[in-house]
C-alpha positions in Angstrom: 183.2 64.5 1.6 185.2 67.1 1.5 185.7 71.0 1.9 182.6 72.1 0.0 180.3 69.4 2.1 182.1 70.4 5.5 180.8 74.1 4.5 177.5 72.9 3.8 177.1 71.1 7.1 178.5 74.1 9.4 176.1 76.3 7.1 172.9 74.5 8.1 173.8 73.9 12.0 174.4 77.9 11.9 171.1 78.6 10.1 169.1 76.4 12.3 171.3 76.9 15.4 168.2 78.8 17.5 165.7 76.3 16.6 167.5 72.9 18.2 169.5 72.3 21.3 171.5 69.8 19.4 172.3 68.5 16.3 173.2 64.9 14.7 174.7 64.5 11.8 175.1 61.3 9.6 177.4 60.2 7.3 179.4 57.3 5.9 182.3 56.4 8.1 185.6 56.6 5.5 185.9 60.2 5.9 184.0 61.3 9.0 187.0 62.0 11.3 188.3 64.6 8.4 184.9 65.8 8.2 183.9 66.3 11.5 187.0 67.5 13.0 186.7 70.2 10.1 183.5 71.3 11.5 184.8 71.2 14.8 187.2 74.1 13.9 184.3 75.9 11.3 182.0 76.1 14.2 183.1 78.9 16.5 181.5 79.6 20.0 179.7 76.5 19.6 177.9 75.9 22.9 175.3 73.1 21.4 176.3 68.9 20.9 177.1 68.3 17.6 177.2 64.3 17.8 178.3 62.9 14.1 177.8 59.2 13.5 176.6 56.1 10.7 177.1 52.8 10.6 179.6 50.2 9.5 176.6 47.8 8.1 173.6 49.7 5.7 170.7 50.0 7.9 168.6 47.9 5.2 170.5 44.7 6.6 169.4 42.9 9.7 172.8 43.0 11.4 173.3 46.7 10.7 174.1 48.8 13.5 172.7 52.0 11.9 169.8 52.1 14.4 171.5 51.9 17.3 174.0 54.3 16.5 171.4 57.1 15.3 169.0 56.3 18.2 172.0 56.6 21.0 173.3 59.5 18.8 169.7 61.3 19.3 169.8 60.4 23.4 173.3 61.8 23.8 172.4 65.3 21.9 169.1 65.4 23.7 170.4 64.8 27.2 174.2 65.8 27.5 175.4 69.3 27.5 178.5 69.0 25.8 179.5 72.0 23.9 181.2 70.6 21.1 181.7 68.5 17.9 181.4 64.7 18.6 181.6 61.2 16.7 179.3 58.8 18.7 180.2 55.5 17.5 179.5 51.6 19.0 178.1 53.2 22.3 181.1 55.5 22.9 181.1 59.4 22.8 184.5 60.6 21.1 185.9 64.4 20.6 185.7 64.8 16.8 189.1 66.3 16.5 191.0 63.7 18.6 189.1 60.6 16.7 190.1 58.5 13.9 188.7 55.5 11.7 190.8 52.6 13.2 189.0 49.7 11.8 187.1 48.6 8.8 186.1 45.8 9.7 184.3 46.1 12.9 181.4 47.9 14.5 183.6 49.4 16.9 185.3 51.5 14.2 186.3 54.8 15.9 189.1 55.2 18.4 190.4 58.5 20.1 194.2 57.4 20.6 195.4 60.0 22.6 192.3 61.2 24.6 189.9 59.4 26.6 186.2 59.0 25.8 183.8 62.2 26.7 181.2 59.4 27.6 179.9 55.8 27.3 176.7 54.6 27.1 175.3 51.0 28.5 172.5 50.4 30.7 173.0 54.2 31.4 174.7 56.9 30.0 178.0 57.7 31.9 179.5 61.2 30.4 182.7 62.7 31.6 182.0 66.4 32.1 185.6 67.2 33.4 186.6 66.3 29.8 184.1 68.5 27.9 185.1 71.7 26.7 183.9 74.9 28.1 180.9 76.3 26.8 181.5 80.0 25.2 181.0 83.2 27.5 177.3 84.4 27.6 176.7 86.6 24.4 179.2 84.9 22.5 177.4 84.1 19.4 177.7 80.9 17.0 179.8 81.6 13.9 180.7 80.0 10.9 184.1 79.9 9.2 183.8 78.9 5.6 186.6 79.0 2.6 188.1 75.8 3.9 190.7 75.2 1.5 192.2 71.4 0.3 195.6 72.5 -1.5 197.9 70.3 0.8 199.5 66.5 0.3 200.0 64.0 2.8 203.1 62.0 2.6 203.5 59.0 4.8 207.4 58.0 4.9 208.5 54.5 4.2 212.4 53.1 4.0 211.8 52.7 0.2 210.4 55.7 -0.3 211.1 58.3 -3.3 212.9 61.1 -1.9 213.2 62.6 -5.2 209.3 62.7 -5.4 209.2 64.9 -2.3 211.8 67.3 -3.6 210.3 67.5 -7.0 206.9 68.3 -5.0 208.6 71.0 -3.1 210.5 72.7 -5.9 207.7 72.6 -8.9 204.5 71.9 -6.8 204.5 75.4 -4.7 201.9 77.1 -7.0 199.4 74.2 -6.5 199.8 73.0 -3.0 200.2 75.2 0.1 201.1 72.4 2.8 202.8 69.3 3.1 201.8 66.6 6.1 204.7 64.5 6.9 203.8 61.1 8.6 207.1 60.6 10.0 208.4 57.2 12.2 207.7 57.1 16.0 208.2 60.3 17.5 209.1 61.9 14.5 212.3 60.0 12.9 213.1 60.6 9.2 215.5 59.6 6.6 218.9 61.4 8.0 221.2 59.7 5.1 219.4 61.1 2.1 220.3 64.6 1.6 217.7 65.5 -0.6 215.4 64.8 2.1 216.4 67.9 4.2 216.8 69.4 0.4 213.3 69.1 0.1 212.2 70.6 3.2 214.1 73.7 2.8 213.1 74.2 -0.7 209.3 73.5 0.4 209.3 76.5 3.2 211.7 78.6 0.8 208.7 78.4 -1.6 206.1 79.6 1.3 204.9 75.9 1.9 203.9 74.6 5.3 205.5 71.5 6.5 204.1 70.0 9.6 205.1 66.5 11.1 202.8 63.7 12.5 203.6 60.4 13.7 202.7 57.2 12.0 201.9 55.7 15.4 198.2 56.0 16.0 199.0 56.9 19.7 201.9 58.9 21.3 203.2 62.2 19.8 205.6 63.6 17.1 208.3 65.4 19.5 210.5 67.6 18.3 214.1 67.6 19.5 213.7 63.7 20.2 216.2 62.8 17.4 219.0 64.6 15.5 217.0 64.5 12.6 214.0 66.2 14.3 215.7 69.2 15.5 217.0 69.5 11.9 213.4 69.7 11.0 212.7 72.4 13.7 215.7 74.4 12.1 214.1 74.4 8.8 210.4 75.7 10.1 208.8 72.4 10.2 205.7 72.5 12.8 205.5 69.3 14.8 202.0 68.5 15.3 202.4 66.4 18.6 199.4 64.0 19.4 197.3 65.3 16.8 195.9 63.1 14.3 197.0 63.6 10.6 192.7 64.2 9.9 192.8 67.0 12.7 196.0 67.9 11.2 194.5 68.3 7.9 191.4 70.2 8.9 193.2 72.5 11.1 195.5 73.7 8.2 192.6 74.2 6.7 190.9 76.5 8.8 194.0 78.5 9.6 194.3 79.4 5.9 190.8 80.1 5.5 191.2 82.6 8.5 193.9 84.2 6.4 197.3 82.9 8.2 199.7 83.0 5.4 202.1 80.2 4.8 205.1 82.6 4.5 204.3 83.9 8.6 206.0 80.8 9.6 206.2 82.0 13.7 202.5 83.2 13.4 201.1 80.2 11.6 202.9 77.8 14.1 201.3 79.8 17.2 198.0 79.8 15.4 198.6 76.2 14.9 198.5 75.5 18.9 196.5 77.9 20.0 193.3 78.1 18.0 190.5 76.8 19.8 190.2 74.5 22.3 190.7 70.4 22.3 193.2 69.7 19.8 196.5 70.0 21.4 197.2 68.3 24.7 197.6 70.9 27.6 196.9 73.8 24.7 193.4 75.3 25.2 
């Protein structure tokens, strides 16, 4: 499910917002983290729970986790005043834009590597209200930001990666590609011996493309300045996503573009990347 489906889900919640106290969205798990992250940005001034859930095993099978996840999600949506978009899976409630699918062969399919669970459900529901996002002030009405774009590329760096392909993307693909998300090693390490890597970054920025760096590691951050090469990235105008997941990074870029933040306004986009809405960056709300 991509941007058109994200918009349908967000609009359905908006259209029915005053009729219900909470919402449960059922979908497949493979793109759930992308979809739920996107909806978390699209629903501005959200004051009610929106819970995404699904199953690893189809509901018609005896071993399915679908019924348990659905009933538990309904319980959470009906009983917790958590004003944000979440993923509930295998008795754990996670902030949507901090989550990712981490296991294709287990009922515990989702994890939030860099942020604690908002609640757990065992014999009783154990919430962490100190972690919930703040509800919007009274009088602030729900709004939906539509028009989420999909013109971006995610590149995972590897020692055998063809840097020439990245250079060709930067010099010839800018007419259709607005952003490149680079998954680099560790805290943001990248090839330093091949001059074409930095040439590609400079070419991408000169053509108005946004370049964002995330870490390939599930836990930890892409920290600017850790390596000499990351200092070069900063000078080239690259944005470090810190400990955001790749899923949330892509969703947030699409959201910012839909808000009209221009690619060529690097400073404004970088500031917006860290400040728009709460819950996506550590200590930045």
